[in-house]
BAVEX-584457 format. One record per residue: residue in one letter; chain; y, x, z negated of N, C-alpha, C, CB in turn; residue number from 1. Coordinates in steps of 0.02 Angstrom, whole numbers, plus 50000, padded with zeros to 5 digits. Glycine has a CB too. Example, Ala and Ser with C-alpha at 12.3 -4.5 7.8 and 13.67 -1.06 7.14 Angstrom:
REM residues 2
[site "a", "A", [49716, 50660, 49610], [49775, 50615, 49610], [49835, 50660, 49610], [49776, 50565, 49548], 1],
[site "s", "A", [49888, 50642, 49646], [49947, 50684, 49643], [50002, 50645, 49606], [49970, 50704, 49714], 2],
END
This chain:
REM residues 229
[site "m", "A", [52280, 51467, 45944], [52210, 51465, 45972], [52178, 51400, 45956], [52165, 51522, 45945], 1],
[site "d", "A", [52188, 51375, 45890], [52159, 51312, 45868], [52187, 51252, 45905], [52170, 51304, 45796], 2],
[site "l", "A", [52257, 51262, 45918], [52289, 51208, 45959], [52265, 51200, 46029], [52361, 51220, 45962], 3],
[site "q", "A", [52252, 51260, 46059], [52221, 51263, 46129], [52153, 51229, 46127], [52212, 51339, 46157], 4],
[site "k", "A", [52112, 51246, 46076], [52046, 51220, 46071], [52047, 51146, 46062], [52009, 51252, 46016], 5],
[site "h", "A", [52095, 51122, 46020], [52103, 51050, 46007], [52119, 51010, 46072], [52159, 51038, 45953], 6],
[site "a", "A", [52169, 51043, 46110], [52191, 51010, 46171], [52134, 51009, 46221], [52252, 51045, 46200], 7],
[site "a", "A", [52091, 51059, 46222], [52038, 51061, 46271], [51984, 51009, 46255], [52009, 51131, 46273], 8],
[site "t", "A", [51975, 50991, 46191], [51920, 50943, 46172], [51950, 50874, 46155], [51878, 50970, 46110], 9],
[site "a", "A", [52011, 50864, 46165], [52042, 50799, 46149], [52020, 50749, 46200], [52119, 50802, 46148], 10],
[site "p", "A", [52003, 50687, 46175], [51975, 50633, 46220], [52030, 50611, 46274], [51953, 50568, 46175], 11],
[site "t", "A", [52005, 50595, 46331], [52052, 50571, 46384], [52078, 50502, 46370], [52019, 50571, 46453], 12],
[site "p", "A", [52143, 50494, 46372], [52175, 50428, 46357], [52145, 50375, 46403], [52254, 50431, 46366], 13],
[site "p", "A", [52137, 50313, 46382], [52108, 50260, 46426], [52142, 50252, 46492], [52109, 50194, 46391], 14],
[site "d", "A", [52211, 50257, 46492], [52249, 50248, 46553], [52236, 50299, 46603], [52321, 50246, 46539], 15],
[site "a", "A", [52211, 50358, 46582], [52199, 50416, 46626], [52129, 50418, 46654], [52213, 50482, 46589], 16],
[site "l", "A", [52086, 50374, 46634], [52015, 50369, 46656], [52015, 50349, 46733], [51973, 50313, 46609], 17],
[site "r", "A", [51970, 50374, 46768], [51964, 50358, 46838], [51941, 50280, 46845], [51910, 50410, 46871], 18],
[site "a", "A", [51974, 50248, 46890], [51962, 50174, 46902], [51899, 50169, 46940], [52020, 50137, 46942], 19],
[site "s", "A", [51858, 50116, 46919], [51797, 50100, 46954], [51807, 50040, 47001], [51742, 50086, 46904], 20],
[site "d", "A", [51759, 50024, 47043], [51764, 49966, 47087], [51771, 49904, 47044], [51703, 49961, 47134], 21],
[site "a", "A", [51739, 49898, 46987], [51744, 49839, 46945], [51815, 49833, 46920], [51695, 49842, 46887], 22],
[site "d", "A", [51848, 49887, 46903], [51917, 49886, 46880], [51963, 49860, 46933], [51938, 49956, 46859], 23],
[site "r", "A", [51949, 49883, 46995], [51994, 49858, 47053], [51980, 49784, 47063], [51980, 49899, 47123], 24],
[site "d", "A", [51916, 49764, 47061], [51899, 49696, 47071], [51937, 49649, 47018], [51822, 49688, 47066], 25],
[site "r", "A", [51937, 49672, 46957], [51969, 49635, 46901], [52042, 49625, 46916], [51961, 49673, 46833], 26],
[site "v", "A", [52078, 49677, 46935], [52149, 49675, 46949], [52162, 49631, 47014], [52177, 49749, 46958], 27],
[site "a", "A", [52118, 49637, 47061], [52126, 49597, 47121], [52119, 49523, 47108], [52078, 49617, 47172], 28],
[site "d", "A", [52071, 49506, 47058], [52066, 49437, 47043], [52126, 49409, 47008], [52007, 49425, 47002], 29],
[site "i", "A", [52158, 49446, 46966], [52218, 49428, 46932], [52276, 49421, 46983], [52236, 49481, 46878], 30],
[site "l", "A", [52279, 49462, 47032], [52334, 49455, 47083], [52322, 49393, 47125], [52339, 49519, 47130], 31],
[site "r", "A", [52256, 49380, 47140], [52239, 49321, 47180], [52262, 49258, 47143], [52163, 49319, 47196], 32],
[site "e", "A", [52246, 49254, 47080], [52264, 49198, 47041], [52341, 49189, 47037], [52232, 49205, 46974], 33],
[site "a", "A", [52376, 49245, 47034], [52449, 49244, 47028], [52479, 49216, 47091], [52477, 49314, 47014], 34],
[site "l", "A", [52448, 49236, 47152], [52469, 49208, 47215], [52458, 49131, 47217], [52430, 49243, 47270], 35],
[site "a", "A", [52399, 49111, 47192], [52382, 49039, 47196], [52429, 49000, 47149], [52306, 49026, 47177], 36],
[site "e", "A", [52454, 49026, 47096], [52497, 48994, 47046], [52570, 48999, 47067], [52486, 49026, 46978], 37],
[site "g", "A", [52587, 49038, 47118], [52655, 49044, 47143], [52694, 49095, 47107], [52689, 48980, 47140], 38],
[site "r", "A", [52660, 49138, 47069], [52697, 49191, 47030], [52714, 49250, 47077], [52653, 49217, 46969], 39],
[site "l", "A", [52677, 49257, 47131], [52689, 49307, 47182], [52696, 49277, 47249], [52635, 49357, 47182], 40],
[site "t", "A", [52739, 49305, 47291], [52742, 49286, 47360], [52687, 49322, 47398], [52812, 49302, 47389], 41],
[site "a", "A", [52673, 49295, 47459], [52621, 49326, 47503], [52633, 49400, 47516], [52618, 49289, 47570], 42],
[site "d", "A", [52700, 49416, 47527], [52715, 49489, 47535], [52707, 49529, 47473], [52785, 49498, 47560], 43],
[site "e", "A", [52727, 49505, 47415], [52711, 49538, 47353], [52639, 49550, 47338], [52737, 49502, 47300], 44],
[site "h", "A", [52600, 49498, 47354], [52527, 49500, 47345], [52497, 49555, 47388], [52494, 49432, 47361], 45],
[site "a", "A", [52514, 49554, 47452], [52487, 49602, 47500], [52506, 49676, 47480], [52512, 49585, 47574], 46],
[site "e", "A", [52570, 49685, 47460], [52591, 49751, 47439], [52556, 49777, 47377], [52662, 49750, 47426], 47],
[site "r", "A", [52543, 49732, 47328], [52509, 49754, 47268], [52435, 49768, 47279], [52516, 49703, 47216], 48],
[site "v", "A", [52404, 49726, 47322], [52334, 49736, 47339], [52325, 49805, 47372], [52309, 49680, 47387], 49],
[site "e", "A", [52373, 49820, 47415], [52366, 49885, 47448], [52370, 49943, 47398], [52419, 49892, 47501], 50],
[site "g", "A", [52414, 49935, 47348], [52423, 49983, 47296], [52359, 49989, 47252], [52483, 49963, 47255], 51],
[site "v", "A", [52328, 49932, 47240], [52264, 49928, 47201], [52210, 49966, 47237], [52242, 49854, 47190], 52],
[site "l", "A", [52203, 49962, 47300], [52153, 49997, 47338], [52163, 50073, 47337], [52154, 49972, 47409], 53],
[site "a", "A", [52229, 50092, 47330], [52243, 50165, 47330], [52246, 50196, 47261], [52309, 50178, 47365], 54],
[site "a", "A", [52242, 50154, 47207], [52252, 50178, 47138], [52188, 50222, 47120], [52261, 50115, 47087], 55],
[site "k", "A", [52203, 50272, 47083], [52150, 50319, 47063], [52127, 50309, 46987], [52176, 50394, 47073], 56],
[site "t", "A", [52177, 50290, 46947], [52163, 50283, 46873], [52175, 50211, 46849], [52208, 50333, 46830], 57],
[site "v", "A", [52148, 50199, 46790], [52155, 50130, 46761], [52230, 50121, 46746], [52110, 50120, 46693], 58],
[site "g", "A", [52268, 50172, 46727], [52337, 50161, 46714], [52379, 50143, 46779], [52364, 50223, 46679], 59],
[site "e", "A", [52362, 50172, 46832], [52391, 50154, 46895], [52378, 50082, 46916], [52367, 50199, 46946], 60],
[site "l", "A", [52318, 50055, 46898], [52302, 49986, 46915], [52342, 49939, 46871], [52228, 49972, 46908], 61],
[site "e", "A", [52348, 49957, 46808], [52386, 49910, 46761], [52456, 49900, 46784], [52388, 49937, 46690], 62],
[site "v", "A", [52487, 49948, 46819], [52558, 49942, 46839], [52565, 49877, 46882], [52582, 50006, 46880], 63],
[site "f", "A", [52517, 49860, 46921], [52523, 49805, 46969], [52513, 49736, 46934], [52470, 49815, 47027], 64],
[site "i", "A", [52496, 49733, 46872], [52483, 49670, 46841], [52517, 49663, 46771], [52408, 49660, 46835], 65],
[site "r", "A", [52555, 49715, 46753], [52587, 49712, 46684], [52635, 49657, 46674], [52624, 49776, 46669], 66],
[site "d", "A", [52664, 49627, 46730], [52713, 49574, 46725], [52683, 49509, 46735], [52766, 49582, 46772], 67],
[site "l", "A", [52613, 49504, 46736], [52578, 49439, 46746], [52547, 49416, 46685], [52528, 49443, 46799], 68],
[site "p", "A", [52557, 49355, 46660], [52529, 49333, 46595], [52453, 49337, 46593], [52550, 49261, 46579], 69],
[site "a", "A", [52417, 49328, 46652], [52344, 49328, 46648], [52317, 49395, 46624], [52315, 49311, 46717], 70],
[site "a", "A", [52353, 49450, 46641], [52328, 49517, 46623], [52329, 49523, 46546], [52373, 49575, 46657], 71],
[site "h", "A", [52379, 49500, 46514], [52385, 49506, 46440], [52340, 49457, 46406], [52457, 49494, 46418], 72],
[site "e", "A", [52328, 49397, 46435], [52281, 49349, 46405], [52211, 49376, 46404], [52282, 49284, 46442], 73],
[site "r", "A", [52191, 49407, 46462], [52121, 49435, 46463], [52111, 49496, 46419], [52103, 49454, 46534], 74],
[site "r", "A", [52164, 49534, 46412], [52158, 49595, 46370], [52153, 49576, 46295], [52221, 49644, 46382], 75],
[site "a", "A", [52193, 49521, 46278], [52194, 49499, 46208], [52130, 49464, 46189], [52253, 49453, 46194], 76],
[site "s", "A", [52103, 49426, 46233], [52038, 49390, 46215], [51989, 49395, 46271], [52050, 49315, 46200], 77],
[site "p", "A", [51959, 49455, 46278], [51909, 49464, 46335], [51852, 49418, 46324], [51883, 49538, 46341], 78],
[site "l", "A", [51822, 49390, 46382], [51770, 49347, 46381], [51706, 49386, 46402], [51785, 49289, 46426], 79],
[site "s", "A", [51657, 49385, 46361], [51594, 49422, 46377], [51539, 49378, 46355], [51589, 49492, 46342], 80],
[site "a", "A", [51482, 49390, 46389], [51424, 49348, 46378], [51392, 49368, 46307], [51370, 49357, 46439], 81],
[site "p", "A", [51361, 49320, 46274], [51331, 49337, 46210], [51273, 49384, 46218], [51308, 49276, 46174], 82],
[site "p", "A", [51259, 49430, 46171], [51203, 49473, 46177], [51136, 49442, 46173], [51207, 49520, 46129], 83],
[site "r", "A", [51131, 49379, 46151], [51068, 49343, 46150], [51079, 49273, 46183], [51043, 49336, 46075], 84],
[site "p", "A", [51024, 49244, 46208], [51034, 49179, 46243], [51058, 49127, 46194], [50968, 49156, 46279], 85],
[site "t", "A", [51096, 49079, 46220], [51119, 49023, 46178], [51058, 48984, 46151], [51167, 48974, 46218], 86],
[site "a", "A", [51061, 48968, 46088], [51006, 48930, 46055], [50990, 48866, 46091], [51024, 48913, 45983], 87],
[site "g", "A", [50925, 48857, 46110], [50909, 48793, 46141], [50917, 48793, 46215], [50949, 48740, 46114], 88],
[site "a", "A", [50949, 48845, 46247], [50962, 48845, 46317], [50902, 48865, 46360], [51019, 48890, 46332], 89],
[site "i", "A", [50856, 48904, 46332], [50799, 48929, 46365], [50734, 48895, 46338], [50796, 49004, 46356], 90],
[site "p", "A", [50693, 48867, 46384], [50634, 48834, 46366], [50582, 48886, 46338], [50606, 48794, 46426], 91],
[site "a", "A", [50533, 48861, 46299], [50483, 48906, 46273], [50430, 48925, 46324], [50451, 48875, 46214], 92],
[site "d", "A", [50419, 48878, 46375], [50367, 48893, 46426], [50400, 48926, 46488], [50329, 48826, 46448], 93],
[site "p", "A", [50370, 48971, 46519], [50397, 49006, 46578], [50398, 48962, 46638], [50357, 49069, 46594], 94],
[site "d", "A", [50451, 48972, 46680], [50454, 48937, 46745], [50412, 48978, 46795], [50529, 48927, 46770], 95],
[site "d", "A", [50405, 49040, 46782], [50369, 49084, 46831], [50331, 49138, 46793], [50418, 49116, 46883], 96],
[site "n", "A", [50268, 49150, 46813], [50228, 49207, 46787], [50221, 49257, 46843], [50157, 49184, 46762], 97],
[site "v", "A", [50237, 49321, 46828], [50224, 49374, 46878], [50177, 49424, 46844], [50292, 49409, 46903], 98],
[site "i", "A", [50114, 49424, 46870], [50063, 49463, 46839], [50029, 49513, 46885], [50014, 49419, 46810], 99],
[site "a", "A", [50024, 49574, 46860], [49990, 49626, 46899], [49938, 49663, 46858], [50040, 49676, 46928], 100],
[site "v", "A", [49875, 49653, 46870], [49822, 49686, 46835], [49782, 49730, 46883], [49779, 49636, 46800], 101],
[site "f", "A", [49791, 49797, 46878], [49761, 49842, 46927], [49784, 49825, 46998], [49686, 49840, 46923], 102],
[site "s", "A", [49847, 49802, 46999], [49873, 49782, 47066], [49950, 49784, 47061], [49846, 49707, 47088], 103],
[site "s", "A", [49985, 49754, 47109], [50056, 49750, 47110], [50079, 49678, 47123], [50084, 49797, 47162], 104],
[site "a", "A", [50136, 49661, 47099], [50166, 49594, 47110], [50240, 49600, 47117], [50149, 49544, 47053], 105],
[site "v", "A", [50267, 49563, 47167], [50339, 49569, 47182], [50371, 49503, 47189], [50351, 49610, 47245], 106],
[site "r", "A", [50432, 49496, 47163], [50476, 49440, 47176], [50539, 49469, 47204], [50489, 49397, 47113], 107],
[site "r", "A", [50553, 49454, 47268], [50616, 49476, 47295], [50637, 49434, 47353], [50612, 49547, 47315], 108],
[site "g", "A", [50699, 49442, 47376], [50724, 49403, 47431], [50760, 49341, 47409], [50670, 49385, 47476], 109],
[site "r", "A", [50763, 49290, 47449], [50800, 49230, 47429], [50755, 49181, 47391], [50831, 49195, 47493], 110],
[site "w", "A", [50750, 49188, 47328], [50709, 49144, 47286], [50745, 49117, 47226], [50649, 49180, 47263], 111],
[site "r", "A", [50722, 49060, 47200], [50757, 49030, 47144], [50733, 49055, 47078], [50750, 48955, 47147], 112],
[site "a", "A", [50779, 49081, 47039], [50762, 49112, 46975], [50761, 49055, 46923], [50814, 49171, 46954], 113],
[site "g", "A", [50709, 49049, 46885], [50705, 49000, 46830], [50738, 49025, 46768], [50633, 48982, 46816], 114],
[site "r", "A", [50737, 48984, 46718], [50770, 49002, 46651], [50730, 49056, 46615], [50777, 48938, 46603], 115],
[site "r", "A", [50659, 49052, 46622], [50619, 49101, 46588], [50565, 49125, 46637], [50587, 49071, 46522], 116],
[site "i", "A", [50558, 49192, 46640], [50509, 49224, 46684], [50468, 49271, 46639], [50544, 49264, 46744], 117],
[site "h", "A", [50400, 49265, 46644], [50359, 49310, 46608], [50328, 49363, 46657], [50305, 49271, 46570], 118],
[site "a", "A", [50330, 49427, 46641], [50306, 49478, 46684], [50254, 49522, 46644], [50365, 49520, 46711], 119],
[site "y", "A", [50196, 49529, 46673], [50146, 49568, 46638], [50120, 49623, 46690], [50086, 49520, 46610], 120],
[site "a", "A", [50121, 49684, 46668], [50093, 49741, 46709], [50044, 49776, 46671], [50147, 49790, 46731], 121],
[site "i", "A", [49979, 49768, 46686], [49925, 49802, 46651], [49889, 49846, 46701], [49876, 49750, 46618], 122],
[site "f", "A", [49899, 49910, 46696], [49874, 49957, 46748], [49896, 49935, 46816], [49799, 49963, 46747], 123],
[site "g", "A", [49958, 49909, 46819], [49984, 49888, 46881], [50060, 49894, 46883], [49963, 49817, 46895], 124],
[site "s", "A", [50092, 49863, 46934], [50166, 49867, 46940], [50196, 49800, 46955], [50187, 49917, 46995], 125],
[site "v", "A", [50251, 49784, 46929], [50286, 49720, 46942], [50358, 49738, 46961], [50284, 49671, 46879], 126],
[site "e", "A", [50381, 49706, 47014], [50452, 49715, 47033], [50483, 49644, 47035], [50460, 49753, 47105], 127],
[site "i", "A", [50537, 49636, 46998], [50575, 49574, 46998], [50648, 49590, 47022], [50575, 49541, 46925], 128],
[site "d", "A", [50661, 49571, 47085], [50725, 49588, 47118], [50766, 49525, 47120], [50714, 49617, 47190], 129],
[site "l", "A", [50820, 49520, 47083], [50863, 49460, 47080], [50926, 49472, 47124], [50886, 49445, 47004], 130],
[site "s", "A", [50929, 49523, 47162], [50988, 49543, 47199], [51010, 49489, 47250], [50975, 49610, 47235], 131],
[site "e", "A", [50956, 49450, 47276], [50973, 49397, 47327], [50946, 49330, 47299], [50940, 49414, 47402], 132],
[site "a", "A", [50931, 49324, 47238], [50906, 49264, 47209], [50957, 49210, 47201], [50876, 49279, 47145], 133],
[site "l", "A", [50935, 49148, 47199], [50979, 49091, 47186], [50978, 49077, 47112], [50959, 49027, 47225], 134],
[site "f", "A", [51036, 49082, 47078], [51037, 49071, 47008], [51060, 48997, 46996], [51084, 49123, 46971], 135],
[site "e", "A", [51008, 48955, 46980], [51023, 48885, 46963], [51047, 48878, 46891], [50962, 48841, 46974], 136],
[site "y", "A", [51031, 48928, 46852], [51051, 48923, 46778], [51092, 48988, 46765], [50984, 48918, 46727], 137],
[site "q", "A", [51140, 48983, 46716], [51177, 49039, 46699], [51144, 49090, 46658], [51231, 49019, 46667], 138],
[site "q", "A", [51091, 49068, 46619], [51056, 49113, 46575], [50985, 49116, 46600], [51060, 49090, 46501], 139],
[site "v", "A", [50959, 49177, 46606], [50892, 49190, 46631], [50858, 49242, 46583], [50896, 49218, 46706], 140],
[site "v", "A", [50802, 49224, 46552], [50765, 49270, 46510], [50700, 49297, 46543], [50748, 49236, 46445], 141],
[site "i", "A", [50692, 49362, 46547], [50634, 49393, 46572], [50597, 49428, 46517], [50651, 49439, 46627], 142],
[site "k", "A", [50537, 49402, 46502], [50491, 49432, 46453], [50446, 49484, 46489], [50446, 49376, 46416], 143],
[site "a", "A", [50456, 49545, 46474], [50420, 49600, 46511], [50374, 49639, 46465], [50471, 49648, 46545], 144],
[site "f", "A", [50311, 49639, 46483], [50261, 49679, 46442], [50220, 49725, 46490], [50211, 49629, 46400], 145],
[site "a", "A", [50227, 49788, 46483], [50193, 49836, 46522], [50147, 49875, 46481], [50240, 49880, 46556], 146],
[site "v", "A", [50082, 49873, 46498], [50028, 49913, 46464], [49995, 49959, 46513], [49975, 49868, 46431], 147],
[site "f", "A", [50006, 50022, 46513], [49986, 50068, 46563], [50011, 50044, 46632], [49910, 50075, 46561], 148],
[site "g", "A", [50069, 50015, 46633], [50097, 49989, 46696], [50170, 49997, 46700], [50080, 49918, 46704], 149],
[site "n", "A", [50198, 49968, 46751], [50274, 49980, 46762], [50305, 49915, 46785], [50289, 50039, 46817], 150],
[site "i", "A", [50361, 49899, 46753], [50400, 49837, 46771], [50471, 49858, 46785], [50398, 49783, 46714], 151],
[site "e", "A", [50496, 49837, 46845], [50564, 49854, 46868], [50599, 49788, 46876], [50563, 49895, 46936], 152],
[site "v", "A", [50659, 49783, 46848], [50701, 49723, 46858], [50766, 49747, 46890], [50714, 49685, 46790], 153],
[site "r", "A", [50786, 49716, 46945], [50849, 49735, 46980], [50892, 49670, 46980], [50835, 49764, 47057], 154],
[site "v", "A", [50956, 49682, 46965], [51004, 49627, 46968], [51064, 49645, 47009], [51026, 49607, 46899], 155],
[site "p", "A", [51101, 49594, 47031], [51165, 49607, 47069], [51217, 49639, 47024], [51195, 49541, 47099], 156],
[site "e", "A", [51266, 49669, 47050], [51321, 49703, 47014], [51364, 49654, 46975], [51365, 49742, 47062], 157],
[site "n", "A", [51370, 49593, 46999], [51419, 49548, 46967], [51387, 49497, 46918], [51456, 49510, 47021], 158],
[site "v", "A", [51332, 49517, 46884], [51304, 49477, 46833], [51304, 49519, 46767], [51233, 49453, 46853], 159],
[site "s", "A", [51287, 49487, 46710], [51279, 49525, 46646], [51207, 49539, 46639], [51306, 49486, 46583], 160],
[site "l", "A", [51191, 49596, 46608], [51126, 49615, 46599], [51121, 49644, 46527], [51103, 49664, 46654], 161],
[site "y", "A", [51069, 49618, 46487], [51059, 49641, 46418], [50984, 49649, 46411], [51090, 49591, 46364], 162],
[site "g", "A", [50966, 49690, 46361], [50896, 49698, 46350], [50882, 49715, 46274], [50869, 49753, 46397], 163],
[site "t", "A", [50824, 49690, 46254], [50798, 49702, 46184], [50725, 49715, 46186], [50812, 49642, 46138], 164],
[site "g", "A", [50706, 49771, 46164], [50635, 49788, 46164], [50623, 49859, 46140], [50607, 49779, 46234], 165],
[site "g", "A", [50565, 49885, 46156], [50548, 49954, 46136], [50485, 49980, 46177], [50533, 49958, 46057], 166],
[site "g", "A", [50474, 50040, 46161], [50417, 50074, 46194], [50370, 50108, 46143], [50445, 50128, 46244], 167],
[site "v", "A", [50303, 50103, 46152], [50255, 50137, 46108], [50222, 50185, 46157], [50203, 50086, 46072], 168],
[site "l", "A", [50242, 50250, 46151], [50223, 50304, 46197], [50239, 50280, 46269], [50145, 50322, 46190], 169],
[site "g", "A", [50295, 50245, 46274], [50315, 50220, 46339], [50390, 50221, 46342], [50287, 50150, 46352], 170],
[site "n", "A", [50419, 50191, 46393], [50490, 50189, 46403], [50514, 50118, 46417], [50510, 50235, 46460], 171],
[site "f", "A", [50564, 50095, 46376], [50597, 50032, 46384], [50671, 50046, 46391], [50583, 49984, 46325], 172],
[site "e", "A", [50697, 50040, 46450], [50766, 50057, 46464], [50804, 50005, 46505], [50769, 50122, 46499], 173],
[site "i", "A", [50852, 49971, 46479], [50891, 49923, 46511], [50965, 49942, 46514], [50882, 49859, 46477], 174],
[site "d", "A", [50993, 49952, 46575], [51064, 49969, 46582], [51109, 49908, 46569], [51077, 49997, 46652], 175],
[site "t", "A", [51143, 49910, 46509], [51185, 49851, 46494], [51240, 49846, 46546], [51216, 49855, 46421], 176],
[site "l", "A", [51253, 49781, 46566], [51305, 49767, 46615], [51342, 49707, 46595], [51276, 49759, 46684], 177],
[site "d", "A", [51406, 49712, 46595], [51452, 49656, 46575], [51491, 49631, 46642], [51507, 49682, 46516], 178],
[site "a", "A", [51480, 49570, 46661], [51512, 49543, 46717], [51586, 49529, 46701], [51476, 49480, 46740], 179],
[site "v", "A", [51628, 49533, 46756], [51700, 49517, 46747], [51708, 49442, 46741], [51743, 49545, 46806], 180],
[site "s", "A", [51673, 49402, 46779], [51682, 49332, 46779], [51642, 49299, 46721], [51661, 49304, 46847], 181],
[site "p", "A", [51672, 49256, 46683], [51636, 49222, 46627], [51588, 49172, 46658], [51688, 49185, 46576], 182],
[site "e", "A", [51593, 49153, 46722], [51546, 49104, 46753], [51485, 49143, 46780], [51582, 49063, 46812], 183],
[site "a", "A", [51483, 49206, 46779], [51426, 49245, 46807], [51362, 49233, 46767], [51443, 49321, 46807], 184],
[site "p", "A", [51304, 49235, 46805], [51241, 49230, 46767], [51228, 49288, 46719], [51185, 49224, 46815], 185],
[site "v", "A", [51187, 49273, 46671], [51167, 49322, 46620], [51093, 49333, 46620], [51189, 49301, 46550], 186],
[site "v", "A", [51072, 49390, 46627], [50999, 49408, 46628], [50981, 49447, 46565], [50982, 49451, 46691], 187],
[site "y", "A", [50935, 49421, 46527], [50910, 49455, 46466], [50837, 49478, 46480], [50914, 49406, 46402], 188],
[site "v", "A", [50828, 49544, 46469], [50762, 49569, 46477], [50734, 49592, 46406], [50763, 49626, 46529], 189],
[site "d", "A", [50680, 49559, 46387], [50649, 49573, 46319], [50577, 49593, 46331], [50653, 49508, 46270], 190],
[site "g", "A", [50551, 49632, 46284], [50482, 49652, 46291], [50463, 49720, 46263], [50463, 49650, 46362], 191],
[site "w", "A", [50404, 49742, 46285], [50380, 49808, 46260], [50346, 49845, 46317], [50330, 49799, 46200], 192],
[site "a", "A", [50347, 49913, 46307], [50313, 49957, 46354], [50264, 49997, 46315], [50361, 50002, 46394], 193],
[site "v", "A", [50199, 49987, 46325], [50148, 50022, 46289], [50115, 50073, 46338], [50094, 49972, 46258], 194],
[site "l", "A", [50128, 50136, 46329], [50105, 50184, 46375], [50123, 50163, 46450], [50028, 50193, 46365], 195],
[site "g", "A", [50181, 50134, 46453], [50203, 50110, 46518], [50280, 50114, 46523], [50178, 50037, 46530], 196],
[site "n", "A", [50309, 50076, 46568], [50382, 50081, 46582], [50411, 50013, 46599], [50395, 50130, 46642], 197],
[site "v", "A", [50467, 49995, 46563], [50502, 49934, 46580], [50576, 49956, 46591], [50494, 49877, 46522], 198],
[site "e", "A", [50604, 49940, 46646], [50675, 49960, 46659], [50711, 49904, 46693], [50679, 50025, 46703], 199],
[site "g", "A", [50775, 49899, 46681], [50819, 49849, 46710], [50884, 49885, 46734], [50836, 49793, 46658], 200],
[site "r", "A", [50903, 49877, 46795], [50964, 49908, 46821], [50999, 49866, 46872], [50947, 49974, 46850], 201],
[site "p", "A", [51062, 49873, 46880], [51095, 49840, 46936], [51081, 49871, 47002], [51167, 49840, 46926], 202],
[site "k", "A", [51079, 49833, 47056], [51064, 49858, 47121], [51132, 49865, 47157], [51015, 49810, 47159], 203],
[site "r", "A", [51153, 49928, 47167], [51219, 49943, 47192], [51232, 49911, 47259], [51228, 50016, 47196], 204],
[site "g", "A", [51291, 49879, 47268], [51309, 49850, 47330], [51287, 49778, 47340], [51282, 49891, 47382], 205],
[site "k", "A", [51247, 49752, 47291], [51223, 49683, 47294], [51265, 49638, 47245], [51146, 49681, 47277], 206],
[site "l", "A", [51289, 49581, 47270], [51330, 49536, 47231], [51300, 49467, 47237], [51404, 49537, 47253], 207],
[site "v", "A", [51310, 49427, 47186], [51288, 49356, 47190], [51336, 49319, 47232], [51283, 49323, 47120], 208],
[site "a", "A", [51321, 49299, 47295], [51363, 49267, 47339], [51385, 49202, 47315], [51332, 49261, 47401], 209],
[site "d", "A", [51339, 49164, 47277], [51356, 49097, 47253], [51416, 49100, 47205], [51296, 49066, 47218], 210],
[site "i", "A", [51419, 49153, 47165], [51472, 49159, 47115], [51538, 49177, 47154], [51453, 49216, 47059], 211],
[site "l", "A", [51534, 49219, 47202], [51592, 49238, 47241], [51618, 49178, 47280], [51577, 49295, 47289], 212],
[site "d", "A", [51573, 49135, 47308], [51597, 49076, 47343], [51629, 49029, 47295], [51541, 49043, 47380], 213],
[site "r", "A", [51602, 49018, 47237], [51629, 48972, 47190], [51701, 48992, 47166], [51583, 48965, 47130], 214],
[site "v", "A", [51710, 49057, 47154], [51774, 49081, 47136], [51825, 49077, 47192], [51767, 49150, 47113], 215],
[site "s", "A", [51804, 49092, 47255], [51844, 49084, 47311], [51866, 49012, 47322], [51808, 49110, 47369], 216],
[site "r", "A", [51820, 48965, 47314], [51842, 48893, 47320], [51889, 48873, 47269], [51784, 48846, 47317], 217],
[site "k", "A", [51880, 48897, 47210], [51929, 48882, 47155], [51999, 48907, 47172], [51905, 48914, 47088], 218],
[site "v", "A", [52002, 48967, 47197], [52067, 48999, 47215], [52100, 48958, 47275], [52055, 49077, 47237], 219],
[site "d", "A", [52058, 48940, 47321], [52084, 48902, 47379], [52113, 48833, 47357], [52026, 48891, 47433], 220],
[site "k", "A", [52076, 48802, 47309], [52100, 48739, 47285], [52167, 48742, 47253], [52051, 48711, 47237], 221],
[site "k", "A", [52172, 48799, 47211], [52238, 48806, 47177], [52293, 48823, 47227], [52234, 48862, 47122], 222],
[site "l", "A", [52275, 48858, 47281], [52325, 48877, 47329], [52351, 48815, 47369], [52295, 48929, 47376], 223],
[site "r", "A", [52299, 48771, 47389], [52316, 48710, 47421], [52360, 48662, 47380], [52255, 48677, 47439], 224],
[site "r", "A", [52343, 48662, 47313], [52382, 48620, 47268], [52456, 48641, 47265], [52351, 48621, 47199], 225],
[site "h", "A", [52461, 48712, 47260], [52527, 48740, 47258], [52570, 48727, 47321], [52520, 48813, 47247], 226],
[site "l", "A", [52534, 48728, 47379], [52570, 48718, 47444], [52577, 48643, 47460], [52532, 48754, 47504], 227],
[site "g", "A", [52550, 48600, 47417], [52561, 48530, 47426], [52514, 48496, 47476], [52629, 48520, 47446], 228],
[site "h", "A", [52453, 48529, 47491], [52405, 48503, 47538], [52348, 48467, 47501], [52378, 48560, 47582], 229],
END
């Protein structure tokens, strides 16, 4: 009976966990690099990518890259953004102030995100949507202070998102997000919610096109070099 109970409560092995879209993207990136480096033929690459799209678990994904050096290098020394901004990288003065006092303020669409953004919601609401923003800097700090108000921060899925703050009879909630690419922007949300709400979340289905284009150009360059063009 005890053995049955133990088996029922035993944690699921990592390889048996269901694969996410981020897991598939990570494996696809490794396969793309292997093709550009000449480690895989075009037919081998196409066959493995097809298998990646059909894979259900993390273990099934790893089968397609276990013979590639890049997979082991990334696993041994994963690259992740620091939990705090690099010292001296962020100026003390804000590039942009978003203020709502008994009103609402919104930043969304195709806009240029500065290194420091200050957001104040006092009996009002502020929305900062970075899902289509142009990231001219890799590190962006958002100082968010909500007093009887609400501040929402939305980011693309392929950036890193960290938060430090708290709530006083309020809610401060940041969904931590780690980007796969070390070149991806990093958004830090700091602040307080006093009888209010501050939250930061990824916007599903939205990606930083600039990052994707840069990675694609890098792969194309490697492929042309390999082909002698």
